[in-house]
C-alpha positions as CSV (number, residue, x, y, z in Angstrom):
1,M,124.3,112.5,119.2
2,T,123.6,110.0,116.6
3,E,120.0,108.2,115.5
4,E,121.5,105.2,116.4
5,N,119.7,106.3,120.1
6,V,116.4,105.7,118.5
7,Q,116.4,102.5,116.3
8,E,113.7,102.8,112.8
9,I,112.3,99.6,112.8
10,N,109.8,97.7,110.2
11,D,106.9,95.5,110.6
12,I,109.0,92.3,111.2
13,E,110.8,94.1,114.1
14,W,107.4,95.5,115.5
15,E,106.6,91.8,117.5
16,K,109.9,91.5,118.9
17,L,111.3,94.9,119.6
18,V,107.8,96.6,121.0
19,E,105.1,94.1,122.0
20,R,107.9,91.5,123.4
21,N,110.5,94.0,124.5
22,E,111.2,93.2,128.4
23,K,111.8,97.0,129.0
24,P,109.8,99.7,128.6
25,V,109.6,101.0,124.9
26,F,108.9,104.5,123.7
27,V,107.9,104.6,119.8
28,M,107.5,107.5,118.0
29,F,105.0,106.9,115.0
30,Y,106.6,109.7,112.3
31,S,105.9,110.3,108.4
32,P,109.4,111.7,106.6
33,S,107.7,114.9,105.6
34,C,106.1,115.5,108.9
35,T,108.1,119.0,109.9
36,H,106.7,118.5,113.7
37,C,108.4,114.8,113.2
38,I,111.8,116.5,112.3
39,R,111.6,118.9,115.0
40,I,111.2,117.0,117.5
41,M,113.3,114.2,116.6
42,P,117.0,115.7,118.2
43,S,114.8,115.7,121.5
44,V,113.7,112.5,121.0
45,E,117.3,111.4,120.3
46,D,118.3,113.2,123.6
47,L,116.1,111.1,125.5
48,A,117.4,108.2,124.3
49,K,120.5,108.7,125.0
50,D,119.6,109.9,128.6
51,F,117.5,107.2,129.5
52,G,118.7,104.2,126.9
53,T,119.3,102.1,129.5
54,E,116.2,101.6,131.3
55,V,113.5,102.3,127.9
56,S,114.1,101.2,124.5
57,F,113.4,103.9,121.9
58,V,112.1,103.0,118.5
59,K,110.6,104.8,115.5
60,L,108.1,103.5,113.0
61,N,107.5,105.0,109.4
62,L,103.3,105.5,109.3
63,L,103.4,106.2,105.8
64,R,105.1,102.5,105.1
65,F,103.7,100.4,108.1
66,D,100.1,102.3,108.6
67,Y,98.3,98.9,109.5
68,I,100.5,99.1,112.8
69,G,99.2,102.2,113.4
70,E,95.9,101.5,112.8
71,R,96.1,98.8,115.2
72,Y,96.7,101.5,118.0
73,G,94.8,104.2,116.6
74,V,97.7,106.2,115.7
75,M,95.6,109.0,113.1
76,A,98.5,111.6,113.1
77,T,102.4,112.3,113.3
78,P,104.1,112.4,115.5
79,T,102.5,110.2,117.6
80,F,104.2,109.0,120.8
81,I,103.3,105.6,122.5
82,F,105.0,104.0,125.9
83,F,104.3,100.4,126.1
84,C,104.7,98.3,129.0
85,G,104.8,94.5,128.6
86,G,103.8,94.7,125.2
87,K,100.4,97.2,125.7
88,P,100.3,100.9,124.9
89,V,99.9,102.4,128.7
90,Q,100.0,106.2,127.6
91,T,100.0,108.4,124.2
92,R,100.9,111.6,123.5
93,V,99.9,113.0,119.7
94,G,100.9,116.3,117.7
95,A,103.5,118.7,118.2
96,I,104.1,118.8,122.2
97,F,106.9,120.6,124.3
98,P,109.9,118.4,124.4
99,V,109.5,118.7,128.1
100,M,106.1,116.8,128.0
101,L,107.8,113.9,126.4
102,K,110.8,113.9,129.2
103,K,108.2,114.2,132.2
104,M,106.3,110.9,130.0
105,V,109.9,109.2,129.8
106,E,110.6,109.9,133.5
107,E,107.6,108.8,134.7
108,M,107.9,105.7,133.0
109,V,111.5,105.0,134.3
110,T,110.3,105.5,138.0
111,Q,106.8,103.1,137.5
112,G,108.1,101.0,134.9
113,E,108.8,97.8,137.2
114,A,105.7,98.1,138.4
115,C,104.3,98.5,135.2
116,R,106.1,95.3,134.2
117,L,105.1,93.4,136.8
118,S,101.7,94.1,136.7
119,S,101.3,93.7,132.7
120,T,100.9,90.5,131.2
121,E,103.1,89.5,128.5
122,W,100.7,89.1,125.1
123,K,101.6,85.7,123.9
124,Y,99.6,84.6,121.2
125,E,99.4,82.1,118.4
126,I,96.7,82.4,114.9
127,T,95.6,78.9,114.5
128,G,92.5,77.7,113.3
129,Y,93.4,77.8,109.6
130,G,93.4,75.4,107.3
């Protein structure tokens, strides 16, 4: 088991890998010194290994990219947000049991296609500056 199953992303990759991803996306917002984050990471890696063909698993360092967290109301680590069609659809915060995360992922896998089909993709361009 390696962390390759859970891809570390940055602000430049966020839009492509989370907001425009065709698959559901499980995002873990973490901070390197967060003991709960360190403790839960092996369980997240196991989920990514088991469900990685149906769900993309990524993690984002909230200390480095706090403005992305602010955009989604992330105020603590770890925070887990499930995205579907680029929109946040489920959130769990704090030191939660791994079985709760597994249930969250299983629900999205079984309902993920319906979620994707009912979600409108976010397409936006910032204009009017100039």
